[in-house]
C-alpha positions as CSV (number, residue, x, y, z in Angstrom):
1,X,118.1,139.2,90.4
2,X,120.6,137.2,88.4
3,X,119.6,134.5,86.2
4,X,120.8,131.1,87.5
5,X,121.8,128.3,85.3
6,X,119.6,125.3,85.4
7,X,121.2,122.4,87.2
8,X,123.6,120.3,85.4
9,X,122.2,117.0,84.2
10,X,124.4,114.0,84.6
11,X,123.8,110.4,83.4
12,X,124.5,107.7,85.8
13,X,124.7,104.0,84.8
14,X,123.4,101.6,87.3
15,X,122.3,98.0,87.3
16,X,119.1,96.8,89.0
17,X,118.1,93.1,89.0
18,X,120.7,92.2,86.4
19,X,119.4,95.0,84.0
20,X,121.3,98.1,83.1
21,X,119.9,101.7,83.1
22,X,121.0,105.0,82.3
23,X,119.4,107.5,84.7
24,X,119.5,111.3,84.5
25,X,120.0,113.4,87.6
26,X,120.6,116.9,88.8
27,X,121.7,115.8,92.1
28,X,124.6,113.6,93.3
29,X,125.5,110.6,91.3
30,X,126.3,108.7,94.4
31,X,122.8,109.3,95.5
32,X,121.4,107.6,92.5
33,X,123.8,104.8,92.7
34,X,122.9,104.3,96.4
35,X,119.1,104.2,95.6
36,X,119.6,101.8,92.7
37,X,121.8,99.6,94.9
38,X,119.0,99.6,97.6
39,X,116.3,98.5,94.9
40,X,118.6,96.0,93.6
41,X,119.1,94.3,96.9
42,X,115.4,94.6,97.7
43,X,114.4,92.8,94.4
44,X,117.1,90.1,94.8
45,X,115.8,89.5,98.3
46,X,112.3,89.2,97.1
47,X,113.4,87.0,94.2
48,X,114.9,84.5,96.5
49,X,111.7,84.0,98.3
50,X,109.5,83.4,95.2
51,X,109.3,82.0,91.7
52,X,107.7,85.1,90.5
53,X,108.9,86.8,87.1
54,X,110.7,90.2,87.0
55,X,107.6,92.2,86.7
56,X,105.9,90.7,89.8
57,X,109.1,91.2,91.7
58,X,109.3,94.7,90.8
59,X,105.6,95.4,91.8
60,X,106.4,93.7,95.2
61,X,109.3,95.9,95.5
62,X,107.3,98.9,94.8
63,X,104.7,97.9,97.4
64,X,107.3,97.4,100.0
65,X,108.9,100.9,99.1
66,X,105.5,102.5,99.0
67,X,104.8,101.1,102.7
68,X,108.1,102.5,103.9
69,X,107.1,105.8,102.4
70,X,103.8,105.7,104.0
71,X,105.2,104.9,107.3
72,X,107.9,107.8,107.0
73,X,105.2,110.2,106.1
74,X,103.0,109.3,109.0
75,X,106.1,109.6,111.4
76,X,106.7,113.0,109.9
77,X,103.2,114.2,110.3
78,X,103.3,113.1,114.0
79,X,106.7,114.8,114.6
80,X,105.4,118.0,113.0
81,X,102.4,118.0,115.0
82,X,104.5,117.5,118.3
83,X,106.9,120.3,117.1
84,X,103.9,122.5,116.4
85,X,102.2,121.9,119.8
86,X,105.5,122.4,121.8
87,X,106.0,125.8,120.0
88,X,102.5,126.9,121.0
89,X,102.7,126.0,124.6
């Protein structure tokens, strides 16, 4: 078996909530940029509805994203179970 080179690491500069970040990825740079844009929009939307500081806004954004993840995981489990049941019938 041939040794594969480790994935190339690339640095991507993004702006989230008026702060600049250098993020390292082995994936597509556009994926990191899209995620950063989504987080930036979410934080700015939250900020419009509150007088909270940046740390609290970040925590609220994390809670929102964690809730979305939990919902997606639940849907995934349900779909996996349905698929498994349909394959055993």
